[in-house]
C-alpha positions as CSV (number, residue, x, y, z in Angstrom):
1,X,0.0,0.0,0.0
2,X,2.8,2.4,0.8
3,X,4.4,1.9,-2.6
4,X,1.0,2.7,-4.3
5,X,0.7,5.9,-2.2
6,X,4.2,7.0,-3.0
7,X,3.6,6.4,-6.7
8,X,0.4,8.4,-6.7
9,X,1.9,11.4,-4.9
10,X,5.1,11.3,-7.1
11,X,3.0,11.4,-10.2
12,X,1.0,14.3,-8.8
13,X,4.1,16.2,-8.0
14,X,5.4,15.7,-11.5
15,X,2.2,17.1,-13.1
16,X,2.5,20.5,-14.9
17,X,-0.3,22.2,-12.9
18,X,-2.8,21.6,-10.2
19,X,-5.6,20.5,-12.5
20,X,-3.5,17.8,-14.1
21,X,-2.3,16.7,-10.6
22,X,-5.8,16.3,-9.3
23,X,-6.9,14.4,-12.4
24,X,-4.1,12.0,-11.9
25,X,-5.2,11.5,-8.3
26,X,-8.8,10.7,-9.0
27,X,-7.9,8.3,-11.9
28,X,-5.4,6.4,-9.7
29,X,-7.8,6.2,-6.7
30,X,-10.6,4.9,-8.8
31,X,-8.3,2.2,-10.2
32,X,-6.7,1.2,-6.9
33,X,-10.0,0.9,-5.0
34,X,-11.8,-0.6,-8.0
35,X,-14.6,1.8,-7.4
36,X,-16.8,3.7,-9.9
37,X,-16.2,7.3,-9.1
38,X,-13.5,9.4,-7.4
39,X,-13.8,13.2,-6.9
40,X,-11.9,16.0,-5.3
41,X,-13.5,19.1,-3.9
42,X,-11.4,22.1,-2.8
43,X,-12.5,25.0,-0.5
44,X,-12.8,28.5,-1.9
45,X,-12.8,30.5,1.3
46,X,-13.3,33.8,-0.3
47,X,-16.6,32.6,-1.8
48,X,-17.5,30.4,1.2
49,X,-17.9,27.4,-1.0
50,X,-16.4,24.1,-2.1
51,X,-15.6,23.6,-5.7
52,X,-15.6,20.3,-7.7
53,X,-12.0,20.3,-9.1
54,X,-11.5,16.9,-10.6
55,X,-13.5,13.7,-11.1
56,X,-13.3,10.3,-12.7
57,X,-16.7,8.8,-12.9
58,X,-19.0,11.8,-12.5
59,X,-19.8,14.3,-15.3
60,X,-16.4,15.8,-16.4
61,X,-18.0,18.8,-18.0
62,X,-18.9,20.3,-14.6
63,X,-15.3,20.5,-13.3
64,X,-14.7,23.9,-11.8
65,X,-18.3,24.9,-12.7
66,X,-20.0,23.4,-9.6
67,X,-19.6,25.2,-6.3
68,X,-21.7,24.6,-3.2
69,X,-21.9,26.5,0.1
70,X,-19.6,25.1,2.8
71,X,-22.4,24.1,5.1
72,X,-24.4,22.2,2.4
73,X,-24.3,18.6,1.3
74,X,-22.4,15.5,2.5
75,X,-19.1,17.1,1.5
76,X,-20.1,20.1,3.6
77,X,-20.6,17.7,6.5
78,X,-17.1,16.3,6.1
79,X,-15.7,19.8,6.1
80,X,-17.7,20.9,9.2
81,X,-17.0,17.7,11.2
82,X,-13.3,17.5,10.0
83,X,-13.6,13.7,9.9
84,X,-14.5,11.0,7.3
85,X,-18.0,10.0,6.6
86,X,-18.8,6.5,5.3
87,X,-22.4,5.9,4.2
88,X,-24.0,2.8,2.8
89,X,-26.8,4.7,1.0
90,X,-25.9,8.4,0.6
91,X,-29.1,9.6,-1.1
92,X,-31.1,8.6,2.0
93,X,-29.0,10.8,4.3
94,X,-30.8,14.1,5.2
95,X,-27.7,16.1,4.3
96,X,-27.5,14.7,0.8
97,X,-27.9,17.5,-1.9
98,X,-29.0,16.5,-5.3
99,X,-27.3,18.4,-8.1
100,X,-28.5,17.1,-11.5
101,X,-25.5,18.3,-13.5
102,X,-23.2,16.1,-11.4
103,X,-24.9,12.8,-12.5
104,X,-24.4,10.9,-9.3
105,X,-27.8,9.3,-9.2
106,X,-26.6,5.7,-9.8
107,X,-24.2,5.9,-6.7
108,X,-25.2,4.8,-3.2
109,X,-22.0,4.0,-1.3
110,X,-20.2,7.2,-0.2
111,X,-16.8,7.7,1.5
112,X,-15.7,11.3,2.0
113,X,-12.3,12.1,3.7
114,X,-11.2,15.6,4.6
115,X,-7.9,17.0,3.3
116,X,-6.3,18.7,6.3
117,X,-3.0,20.7,6.5
118,X,-1.9,22.3,9.8
119,X,-5.4,22.2,11.2
120,X,-7.0,23.7,8.2
121,X,-9.5,21.8,6.0
122,X,-8.4,22.4,2.4
123,X,-10.9,20.1,0.7
124,X,-12.5,16.6,0.5
125,X,-11.7,13.5,-1.5
126,X,-14.8,11.3,-2.2
127,X,-15.2,7.8,-3.6
128,X,-18.6,6.4,-4.6
129,X,-20.0,3.1,-5.8
130,X,-23.4,1.9,-7.1
131,X,-23.7,-0.9,-4.6
132,X,-25.3,0.0,-1.3
133,X,-22.4,-0.8,1.1
134,X,-20.0,0.8,3.6
135,X,-16.4,0.9,2.4
136,X,-14.3,-1.4,4.6
137,X,-11.6,-0.4,7.1
138,X,-8.8,-1.1,4.7
139,X,-10.3,1.3,2.2
140,X,-10.9,3.9,4.9
141,X,-7.3,3.6,6.0
142,X,-6.0,4.0,2.5
143,X,-8.1,7.1,1.9
144,X,-7.1,8.7,5.2
145,X,-3.4,8.0,4.5
146,X,-3.7,9.3,0.9
147,X,-5.4,12.4,2.2
148,X,-2.6,13.2,4.6
149,X,-0.1,12.9,1.7
150,X,-2.3,15.0,-0.6
151,X,-2.6,17.8,2.0
152,X,1.0,18.9,1.3
153,X,0.4,19.0,-2.5
154,X,-2.7,21.1,-2.0
155,X,-1.0,23.4,0.5
156,X,1.8,23.9,-1.9
157,X,-0.6,24.8,-4.7
158,X,-2.4,27.2,-2.4
159,X,0.9,28.9,-1.4
160,X,2.1,29.3,-4.9
161,X,-1.1,30.8,-6.2
162,X,-2.4,27.8,-8.2
163,X,-5.7,28.0,-6.3
164,X,-6.4,31.7,-6.6
165,X,-9.3,31.2,-9.0
166,X,-10.8,27.9,-8.0
167,X,-14.2,28.6,-9.4
168,X,-12.9,30.1,-12.7
169,X,-13.9,28.2,-15.8
170,X,-10.7,29.1,-17.5
171,X,-7.7,27.2,-16.4
172,X,-4.5,28.9,-15.3
173,X,-2.0,26.5,-16.8
174,X,-0.9,29.0,-19.4
175,X,-0.4,31.7,-16.8
176,X,2.6,32.1,-14.5
177,X,1.3,30.2,-11.5
178,X,3.6,32.1,-9.1
179,X,2.6,35.5,-10.4
180,X,1.1,37.5,-7.4
181,X,1.4,34.5,-5.1
182,X,1.4,35.1,-1.4
183,X,3.3,32.5,0.8
184,X,3.0,32.4,4.5
185,X,5.6,31.5,7.1
186,X,6.8,32.5,10.5
187,X,7.9,36.0,11.3
188,X,11.7,35.9,11.7
189,X,12.8,39.5,11.9
190,X,10.5,42.6,11.6
191,X,10.5,45.0,8.8
192,X,9.6,45.3,5.1
193,X,12.1,44.2,2.4
194,X,11.6,44.6,-1.4
195,X,14.1,43.2,-3.9
196,X,15.2,40.5,-6.3
197,X,15.4,36.8,-5.2
198,X,18.8,35.2,-5.1
199,X,18.5,31.4,-4.4
200,X,21.2,29.8,-2.3
201,X,21.4,26.0,-2.4
202,X,23.7,23.2,-1.3
203,X,26.0,21.5,-3.9
204,X,25.2,18.0,-5.3
205,X,21.6,18.3,-4.4
206,X,19.4,17.8,-7.4
207,X,16.2,18.9,-5.7
208,X,17.7,22.2,-4.6
209,X,18.9,23.3,-8.1
210,X,16.8,26.3,-9.2
211,X,15.4,27.1,-12.6
212,X,17.7,29.4,-14.5
213,X,17.7,30.6,-18.1
214,X,20.8,29.5,-20.1
215,X,22.9,32.5,-21.0
216,X,24.6,30.5,-23.7
217,X,23.1,27.3,-25.0
218,X,26.3,26.3,-26.7
219,X,28.3,26.8,-23.5
220,X,25.8,24.9,-21.4
221,X,25.7,22.0,-23.8
222,X,29.5,21.8,-23.9
223,X,29.8,21.8,-20.1
224,X,27.1,19.2,-19.7
225,X,28.9,16.9,-22.3
226,X,32.1,17.2,-20.3
227,X,30.4,16.5,-17.0
228,X,28.6,13.5,-18.5
229,X,32.0,12.2,-19.9
230,X,33.6,12.6,-16.5
231,X,30.8,10.7,-14.8
232,X,31.1,7.9,-17.3
233,X,34.9,7.7,-16.7
234,X,34.2,7.5,-13.0
235,X,31.8,4.6,-13.4
236,X,34.2,2.9,-15.8
237,X,37.0,3.2,-13.1
238,X,34.6,1.8,-10.5
239,X,33.8,-1.1,-12.8
240,X,37.6,-1.8,-13.3
241,X,38.2,-1.8,-9.5
242,X,35.4,-4.3,-9.0
243,X,36.6,-6.8,-11.5
244,X,37.5,-10.0,-9.8
245,X,35.7,-8.9,-6.6
246,X,32.1,-9.6,-7.9
247,X,30.5,-12.0,-10.4
248,X,30.2,-11.1,-14.0
249,X,26.4,-10.9,-13.7
250,X,26.8,-8.2,-11.0
251,X,29.4,-6.4,-13.1
252,X,26.8,-6.0,-15.8
253,X,25.1,-3.4,-13.6
254,X,27.9,-1.0,-14.3
255,X,27.2,-1.4,-18.0
256,X,23.6,-0.4,-17.3
257,X,24.9,2.7,-15.6
258,X,27.1,3.5,-18.5
259,X,24.2,3.2,-20.9
260,X,22.1,5.5,-18.8
261,X,24.9,8.0,-18.9
262,X,25.2,7.7,-22.7
263,X,24.2,10.5,-25.0
264,X,21.5,8.2,-26.2
265,X,20.4,7.7,-22.6
266,X,19.7,10.8,-20.5
267,X,22.1,12.9,-22.6
268,X,19.7,13.7,-25.5
269,X,16.9,14.5,-23.1
270,X,19.1,16.9,-21.1
271,X,20.4,18.5,-24.2
272,X,16.9,19.1,-25.5
273,X,16.0,20.8,-22.2
274,X,19.0,23.0,-22.6
275,X,18.1,23.9,-26.1
276,X,14.7,24.8,-24.8
277,X,16.4,27.5,-22.7
278,X,17.1,25.8,-19.3
279,X,20.6,25.9,-17.9
280,X,22.4,22.6,-17.7
281,X,22.0,22.0,-13.9
282,X,18.2,22.7,-14.1
283,X,17.9,20.5,-17.2
284,X,19.7,17.6,-15.5
285,X,17.4,17.9,-12.5
286,X,14.3,17.8,-14.6
287,X,15.4,14.7,-16.6
288,X,16.7,12.7,-13.6
289,X,13.6,13.3,-11.6
290,X,11.5,12.2,-14.6
291,X,13.4,8.9,-15.0
292,X,13.4,8.2,-11.3
293,X,9.7,8.7,-11.1
294,X,9.2,6.2,-14.0
295,X,11.2,3.6,-12.1
296,X,9.4,4.3,-8.8
297,X,6.1,3.7,-10.5
298,X,7.0,0.2,-11.6
299,X,5.5,-2.8,-9.9
300,X,8.6,-5.0,-9.9
301,X,10.6,-4.4,-6.7
302,X,14.0,-4.8,-8.5
303,X,13.2,-2.2,-11.2
304,X,11.6,0.1,-8.6
305,X,14.9,0.1,-6.6
306,X,16.7,1.3,-9.7
307,X,15.3,4.8,-9.1
308,X,17.9,5.1,-6.3
309,X,20.6,4.4,-8.9
310,X,19.3,7.0,-11.3
311,X,19.3,9.6,-8.6
312,X,22.9,8.7,-7.6
313,X,24.0,8.9,-11.2
314,X,22.3,12.3,-11.5
315,X,24.2,13.6,-8.5
316,X,27.5,12.4,-9.9
317,X,26.9,14.3,-13.1
318,X,25.7,17.3,-11.1
319,X,28.8,17.3,-9.0
320,X,31.1,17.4,-12.0
321,X,28.9,20.0,-13.6
322,X,29.0,22.2,-10.6
323,X,32.8,21.8,-10.4
324,X,33.0,23.1,-13.9
325,X,30.3,25.8,-13.5
326,X,31.8,27.8,-10.7
327,X,28.7,29.9,-10.3
328,X,29.6,33.3,-9.0
329,X,26.5,34.6,-7.3
330,X,25.5,38.0,-8.6
331,X,23.9,40.0,-5.8
332,X,21.6,42.7,-7.0
333,X,21.5,46.1,-5.4
334,X,18.4,45.0,-3.5
335,X,18.8,41.3,-2.7
336,X,16.3,38.9,-1.1
337,X,18.2,35.8,0.0
338,X,16.0,32.6,-0.4
339,X,16.6,28.9,0.1
340,X,15.5,25.7,1.7
341,X,17.8,26.4,4.6
342,X,19.6,29.7,4.6
343,X,22.8,29.6,6.7
344,X,24.7,32.3,8.5
345,X,27.5,32.0,6.0
346,X,25.1,32.7,3.2
347,X,23.9,35.8,5.0
348,X,27.5,37.0,5.5
349,X,28.3,36.5,1.8
350,X,25.9,39.3,0.6
351,X,27.8,42.5,0.1
352,X,27.2,45.1,2.8
353,X,24.1,47.3,2.1
354,X,22.5,45.0,-0.5
355,X,20.6,42.5,1.7
356,X,17.0,43.6,1.9
357,X,15.3,40.4,3.1
358,X,15.6,36.7,3.8
359,X,13.2,33.8,3.3
360,X,13.9,30.2,4.4
361,X,11.8,27.1,4.0
362,X,13.3,25.6,7.2
363,X,13.7,27.0,10.7
364,X,11.6,29.2,12.9
365,X,11.6,32.7,14.3
366,X,14.1,31.6,16.9
367,X,16.6,29.8,14.7
368,X,20.1,31.2,14.9
369,X,19.9,32.6,11.4
370,X,16.7,34.5,12.3
371,X,18.4,35.8,15.4
372,X,21.3,37.0,13.3
373,X,19.0,38.6,10.8
374,X,17.3,40.5,13.6
375,X,20.7,41.7,14.8
376,X,21.4,42.9,11.3
377,X,17.9,44.5,10.9
378,X,17.1,42.3,7.9
379,X,13.3,41.5,7.4
380,X,12.9,37.8,7.6
381,X,10.3,35.1,7.1
382,X,11.2,31.5,8.2
383,X,9.5,28.1,7.9
384,X,7.7,28.8,4.6
385,X,5.9,25.5,3.9
386,X,6.6,24.1,0.5
387,X,8.6,27.1,-0.6
388,X,9.0,26.7,-4.4
389,X,12.7,27.7,-4.3
390,X,13.6,26.4,-7.7
391,X,11.1,28.7,-9.4
392,X,11.9,32.0,-7.6
393,X,15.4,32.9,-8.9
394,X,15.4,36.5,-10.2
395,X,11.8,37.3,-9.3
396,X,10.8,40.4,-7.4
397,X,9.8,39.6,-3.9
398,X,8.3,41.5,-1.0
399,X,9.2,40.2,2.5
400,X,6.9,41.2,5.3
401,X,8.7,40.2,8.5
402,X,6.0,41.5,10.8
403,X,3.3,39.0,9.6
404,X,5.6,36.3,8.1
405,X,4.4,36.8,4.5
406,X,6.2,36.8,1.2
407,X,4.8,38.1,-2.1
408,X,6.0,36.9,-5.4
409,X,6.1,39.2,-8.5
410,X,3.7,41.7,-6.8
411,X,1.3,43.9,-8.7
412,X,2.3,47.5,-9.1
413,X,-0.4,48.5,-6.6
414,X,0.9,46.1,-3.9
415,X,4.5,47.2,-4.6
416,X,3.6,50.9,-4.1
417,X,1.8,50.1,-0.9
418,X,4.8,48.3,0.6
419,X,7.2,51.0,-0.7
420,X,5.2,53.5,1.2
421,X,5.4,51.3,4.4
422,X,9.1,50.8,4.0
423,X,9.7,54.6,3.7
424,X,7.6,55.1,6.8
425,X,9.8,52.6,8.6
426,X,13.0,54.4,7.6
427,X,11.5,57.6,8.9
428,X,10.6,56.0,12.1
429,X,14.1,54.6,12.6
430,X,15.5,58.1,11.8
431,X,13.2,59.6,14.5
432,X,14.4,57.0,17.0
433,X,18.0,58.2,16.7
434,X,17.0,61.2,18.7
435,X,16.7,58.9,21.7
436,X,20.4,57.9,21.5
437,X,21.6,60.1,24.4
438,X,18.4,59.9,26.5
439,X,18.2,57.4,29.3
440,X,15.9,54.4,29.2
441,X,13.7,55.7,32.0
442,X,10.0,55.4,32.5
443,X,7.9,58.6,32.7
444,X,7.7,58.0,36.5
445,X,11.5,57.8,36.9
446,X,12.3,54.1,36.9
447,X,15.6,53.4,35.2
448,X,16.2,50.2,33.1
449,X,19.7,49.5,31.7
450,X,19.8,48.6,28.0
451,X,22.6,46.4,26.8
452,X,23.4,44.6,23.5
453,X,23.9,41.0,22.5
454,X,26.9,40.5,20.2
455,X,29.4,38.0,19.0
456,X,31.8,40.1,17.0
457,X,34.0,43.1,18.0
458,X,33.0,44.7,14.7
459,X,29.5,45.2,16.1
460,X,30.8,47.7,18.7
461,X,30.4,50.8,16.6
462,X,26.8,50.1,15.8
463,X,26.0,49.2,19.4
464,X,27.6,52.4,20.8
465,X,25.9,54.5,18.1
466,X,22.4,53.5,19.4
467,X,23.3,54.3,23.0
468,X,24.0,50.8,24.4
469,X,25.2,50.9,28.0
470,X,27.3,47.9,27.7
471,X,27.3,44.3,26.5
472,X,24.8,42.0,28.2
473,X,25.8,38.9,26.3
474,X,29.0,38.4,24.3
475,X,28.8,35.1,22.6
476,X,32.3,33.8,22.8
477,X,31.5,30.7,20.7
478,X,31.4,32.9,17.5
479,X,35.3,33.0,17.2
480,X,35.4,29.3,17.9
481,X,32.8,28.5,15.2
482,X,34.6,30.4,12.4
483,X,37.9,28.6,12.9
484,X,39.0,25.1,12.0
485,X,40.5,24.3,15.4
486,X,40.3,25.6,19.0
487,X,41.7,29.1,19.1
488,X,44.9,29.4,21.2
489,X,45.0,31.4,24.5
490,X,46.9,34.3,22.9
491,X,44.5,34.5,20.0
492,X,41.5,34.5,22.4
493,X,43.1,37.1,24.6
494,X,43.5,39.4,21.6
495,X,39.8,39.0,20.5
496,X,38.4,39.6,24.0
497,X,40.6,42.6,24.6
498,X,39.2,44.3,21.5
499,X,35.7,43.9,22.8
500,X,36.6,45.1,26.3
501,X,38.5,48.1,24.9
502,X,35.7,49.1,22.5
503,X,33.1,49.3,25.3
504,X,35.4,50.5,28.2
505,X,34.4,51.6,30.8
506,X,31.0,50.1,30.1
507,X,30.5,46.5,31.3
508,X,30.9,43.5,29.0
509,X,29.3,40.2,30.1
510,X,31.2,37.4,28.4
511,X,29.4,34.0,28.3
512,X,31.8,31.1,28.5
513,X,31.8,28.7,25.5
514,X,28.2,27.6,24.7
515,X,28.4,25.0,22.0
516,X,26.5,21.8,21.3
517,X,22.9,21.4,20.5
518,X,22.3,23.5,17.3
519,X,25.7,25.2,17.6
520,X,28.3,22.4,16.8
521,X,31.9,23.0,16.3
522,X,33.1,21.5,12.9
523,X,36.3,20.3,14.5
524,X,34.7,18.9,17.6
525,X,31.7,16.9,16.3
526,X,29.2,15.5,18.9
527,X,26.7,12.9,17.6
528,X,23.7,12.7,19.9
529,X,20.1,11.5,19.6
530,X,18.8,14.5,21.4
531,X,21.5,17.3,21.4
532,X,19.3,19.9,23.1
533,X,19.2,17.7,26.2
534,X,22.7,16.5,25.8
535,X,26.3,17.6,26.0
536,X,26.3,21.3,25.6
537,X,27.1,24.6,27.4
538,X,28.7,24.3,30.9
539,X,28.4,20.5,30.7
540,X,30.8,20.3,27.9
541,X,33.3,22.8,29.2
542,X,33.4,21.3,32.7
543,X,34.2,17.9,31.0
544,X,37.1,19.6,29.2
545,X,38.9,21.8,31.7
546,X,41.8,22.1,29.3
547,X,39.5,24.1,27.0
548,X,37.6,25.9,29.8
549,X,40.8,27.1,31.6
550,X,42.4,28.4,28.5
551,X,39.3,30.5,27.8
552,X,39.0,31.8,31.4
553,X,42.7,32.7,31.4
554,X,42.3,34.6,28.1
555,X,39.3,36.5,29.4
556,X,41.2,37.5,32.6
557,X,44.3,38.5,30.7
558,X,42.3,40.6,28.3
559,X,40.7,42.5,31.2
560,X,44.0,44.0,32.4
561,X,43.7,47.8,32.4
562,X,40.0,47.8,31.8
563,X,38.2,46.3,34.8
564,X,34.9,46.0,32.9
565,X,34.8,42.2,32.5
566,X,31.9,40.1,33.8
567,X,31.8,36.3,33.3
568,X,28.7,34.3,32.8
569,X,28.2,30.5,32.8
570,X,25.5,29.0,30.4
571,X,23.2,26.0,30.6
572,X,23.6,25.6,34.4
573,X,21.2,23.0,35.8
574,X,22.5,22.6,39.4
575,X,24.6,24.0,42.3
576,X,27.4,21.6,41.7
577,X,28.1,23.0,38.2
578,X,28.3,26.5,39.7
579,X,30.7,25.4,42.4
580,X,32.9,23.5,39.9
581,X,33.0,26.4,37.4
582,X,33.9,28.9,40.1
583,X,36.7,26.6,41.3
584,X,38.2,26.6,37.8
585,X,37.7,30.3,37.5
586,X,39.6,30.8,40.8
587,X,42.4,28.5,39.6
588,X,42.6,30.5,36.3
589,X,42.7,33.8,38.3
590,X,45.5,32.6,40.5
591,X,47.5,31.4,37.6
592,X,47.1,34.7,35.7
593,X,48.0,36.8,38.7
594,X,51.1,34.7,39.4
595,X,52.2,35.4,35.8
596,X,52.2,39.1,36.8
597,X,49.0,40.4,35.3
598,X,47.4,43.1,37.4
599,X,43.7,42.3,37.2
600,X,40.6,42.6,39.3
601,X,38.5,39.5,40.0
602,X,35.4,39.8,37.7
603,X,31.9,39.6,38.8
604,X,30.3,36.2,38.0
605,X,26.8,35.3,36.9
606,X,24.8,32.3,35.6
607,X,22.1,32.0,33.0
608,X,18.6,30.9,33.9
609,X,17.5,28.9,30.9
610,X,16.6,25.4,32.2
611,X,13.4,24.7,34.3
612,X,15.6,23.3,37.2
613,X,17.4,26.7,37.4
614,X,14.1,28.5,37.9
615,X,13.4,26.5,41.0
616,X,16.9,27.0,42.3
617,X,17.2,30.6,41.4
618,X,17.3,31.7,45.1
619,X,20.3,29.3,45.8
620,X,22.0,30.4,42.6
621,X,21.6,34.1,43.7
622,X,23.4,33.3,46.9
623,X,26.5,32.0,45.1
624,X,26.9,34.5,42.2
625,X,26.9,38.3,41.6
626,X,24.1,38.4,39.0
627,X,21.6,36.3,37.2
628,X,20.6,36.6,33.5
629,X,17.6,34.9,31.9
630,X,18.1,33.3,28.5
631,X,14.5,33.5,27.4
632,X,15.0,31.6,24.1
633,X,16.1,28.3,25.7
634,X,14.0,28.8,28.8
635,X,10.9,29.1,26.6
636,X,12.0,26.1,24.6
637,X,12.5,23.9,27.6
638,X,9.4,25.0,29.6
639,X,7.1,24.4,26.6
640,X,9.0,21.3,25.2
641,X,9.1,23.0,21.8
642,X,12.2,22.8,19.5
643,X,12.6,26.5,18.6
644,X,14.2,25.5,15.3
645,X,11.3,23.3,14.2
646,X,8.9,25.1,11.9
647,X,6.2,22.5,12.4
648,X,5.8,23.4,16.1
649,X,6.9,27.0,15.9
650,X,3.3,28.3,16.6
651,X,3.6,26.7,20.0
652,X,6.8,28.6,20.8
653,X,5.8,31.9,22.5
654,X,7.6,33.6,25.3
655,X,4.3,35.2,26.3
656,X,3.0,31.8,27.3
657,X,1.5,32.1,30.9
658,X,4.0,29.4,32.1
659,X,6.9,31.5,30.9
660,X,5.6,34.7,32.5
661,X,5.1,32.8,35.8
662,X,8.7,31.5,35.6
663,X,10.1,34.9,35.0
664,X,8.1,36.3,37.9
665,X,9.5,33.6,40.2
666,X,13.1,34.1,39.1
667,X,13.0,37.9,39.6
668,X,11.4,37.5,43.0
669,X,14.2,35.0,44.0
670,X,17.0,37.3,42.7
671,X,15.6,40.4,44.4
672,X,15.2,38.5,47.7
673,X,18.9,38.0,47.7
674,X,19.6,41.6,46.4
675,X,21.1,40.1,43.3
676,X,20.8,42.0,40.0
677,X,18.9,40.2,37.3
678,X,18.8,40.8,33.5
679,X,17.3,39.1,30.5
680,X,19.3,38.6,27.3
681,X,17.0,36.4,25.1
682,X,15.0,37.6,22.1
683,X,12.1,38.4,24.5
684,X,14.0,41.6,25.4
685,X,13.7,42.7,21.8
686,X,9.9,42.1,21.7
687,X,8.1,45.5,22.2
688,X,5.1,43.8,23.7
689,X,7.1,41.7,26.1
690,X,9.2,44.7,27.2
691,X,6.2,46.1,29.0
692,X,6.0,43.0,31.1
693,X,9.7,42.8,31.7
694,X,9.6,46.3,33.1
695,X,6.6,45.4,35.3
696,X,8.3,42.2,36.5
697,X,11.3,44.2,37.7
698,X,14.2,43.2,35.5
699,X,17.1,45.5,36.2
700,X,18.5,45.3,32.6
701,X,17.5,44.1,29.2
702,X,20.0,42.9,26.5
703,X,19.1,42.8,22.8
704,X,20.4,43.3,19.3
705,X,21.7,46.8,18.5
706,X,19.0,47.2,15.8
707,X,16.3,46.7,18.4
708,X,17.6,48.9,21.2
709,X,16.1,52.3,20.0
710,X,12.7,50.7,19.7
711,X,12.9,49.1,23.2
712,X,14.0,52.4,24.6
713,X,10.9,54.0,23.0
714,X,8.7,51.5,24.9
715,X,10.4,52.1,28.2
716,X,10.1,55.8,27.9
717,X,6.3,55.7,27.2
718,X,5.0,53.4,29.9
719,X,5.1,54.2,33.6
720,X,5.8,51.3,36.0
721,X,2.3,51.6,37.3
722,X,0.8,51.2,33.8
723,X,3.1,48.3,33.1
724,X,2.1,46.6,36.4
725,X,-1.5,47.1,35.6
726,X,-1.0,45.4,32.2
727,X,0.9,42.6,33.9
728,X,-1.9,41.9,36.3
729,X,-4.4,41.9,33.5
730,X,-2.5,39.4,31.3
731,X,-1.8,37.1,34.3
732,X,-5.6,36.5,34.3
733,X,-5.4,35.3,30.7
734,X,-4.6,31.7,29.8
735,X,-3.6,31.9,26.1
736,X,-0.5,33.5,24.7
737,X,-2.4,34.9,21.7
738,X,-4.8,36.7,24.0
739,X,-1.9,38.1,26.0
740,X,-0.1,39.3,22.9
741,X,-3.2,41.0,21.4
742,X,-3.8,42.8,24.7
743,X,-0.2,44.1,24.9
744,X,-0.2,45.1,21.2
745,X,-3.4,47.0,21.7
746,X,-1.7,48.9,24.6
747,X,1.2,49.8,22.3
748,X,-1.2,51.0,19.6
749,X,-3.1,53.2,22.2
750,X,0.2,54.6,23.3
751,X,1.0,55.6,19.8
752,X,3.7,52.9,19.4
753,X,2.0,50.8,16.7
754,X,4.9,51.3,14.4
755,X,6.9,48.8,16.6
756,X,4.6,45.9,15.8
757,X,3.6,46.4,12.1
758,X,4.9,48.0,9.0
759,X,4.7,51.8,8.8
760,X,4.0,54.4,11.4
């Protein structure tokens, strides 16, 4: 059954448009279940109706011509109930609606299954039969499983604009199906970006290769021929090495591979795609996927497995082709970076001043690339489901980082609207510069220190230009991650001294090495089934004192002559870890002073980012000089939500009542011991959350430099009394969405709506 399902879905994905895809579906379903009619209805929410989109067994002339209100008929019942309906005699059911044009009078048996994607009903697939009977459990199971597979295909079509005119009689196959499409994702970094799409993709990955017009057909053909020849030579060499090691019958497989790689095999087909205007890599992708699909659709197990071989051969040719075609990415003046998984290195590769936005199919609003984008002030949308990366190269895109929307090839009216909003944003940012030298102080005189999070000394200029009072979190792992081995003590000392000097006399909180989880070191790989609950942060460095002591010594040496160093330990889960870390710090301090360095012993803090630390915050506060909440990980661990997983990203919200309660308890514990407490997670950059953080009593907030002026604007516009009133109100609420809406309304009423949406 699984093989049949895969074959159907693969054939649908290979169809040219949505209509063809659905027609393949109903034809295949009718054959597999040996039933007499199969039909797909899709929901047109704008019209409040469901539309007959494809059928095999009913009247084909009424496809896209019949639409029925959502609450009507048996299909309407499936939609309303969000579950399958299996009837022995459908016409006798009181919800049955007779539509003469459909010609379903002969059919009695009815099985309707909803097509659901991320809690939304997209449509219904129906099978019918003349005999009065209920479909059996195996047929139900097949249809439910198929529906789950189909949901992704429909959602992709909806995202790419293929469903914009469901009830239109005219098909859209001849039109650009991405023209004017709106794709939804997860807000990653606020702002509005307009520019030209530049696709970034991993090498030797056929599925990731984008469509691109061939600049020179002759050149593309020549390069493909050379890559094909190199792949053939590679297979021939493999065959030679295996002679004598395997039987002649098995050696014949290499001859099959060579025939596939012959010009009369895939060669002619790829060449034709190139002559039709596609570049060689895109042409190869198209042909290989076509052949692999043909093998996967075969009934014979042996032949079906050959699809794996075809894909492998395709990757071999692609690797040689990419080695020859050293593609130098041309970044337009206004670049929108887009890909299945956009990395930090891809972000850094865009020339300064050209990056207008970022869109990634994978990740969430709290992925590290999203955090980096926020620090850079780049509008970002993450986790765009079924992002059609290969079709977006060179298109104009609008990125709305506030609402997590991306618009493809927008209309002139939509472009003008967003250009106006972008201009209003620029004006707002310019106005906020006037706050640079003003204190972050509430109207009733309560002072809140505003620090920056950073990982590079190069950020110092921007941080100071926006009025940062110091560094609340210096991520020391950044210098470790951009090298191919552990940096030596002298090298680290130089790096840390640059940061301390740049901010002197302002304080700099340096977090000790925090790697593991989603921040691996390439030269220190750690393979774990669950890295987020594994060997990371202080756990790793305590197990490697030779690494930890070198870093601590470097920090202490760098502080000579400045006296503004503060050290913070990450991922602490118990008292024992604090005691051991402080023992090593004392050892490092003694060693450095014995070497003749004249330094002060730095203040020491720990991060509160694990549930166990919330409940031990009072004991932690007795042992250290300050506490700092890492709201990103604390939220992740409290809610058991992987913050990098787009599928559960909607469950990740720092305004969850449980998170607010945890923050309340931590602040109370810290203040009971007269220990300063700050927060350095992304929550400190969220204008709505800042109101609560002031009310809760945090002494300092640390955020990206780009966010600091906006946070200062919030602090200077809400009295402590107003903030505490709002805190009391939201603590009576039990849903994060309600809490966010309540706080955003307060921002709007205070005239700060420009912080949570585009424009003033």
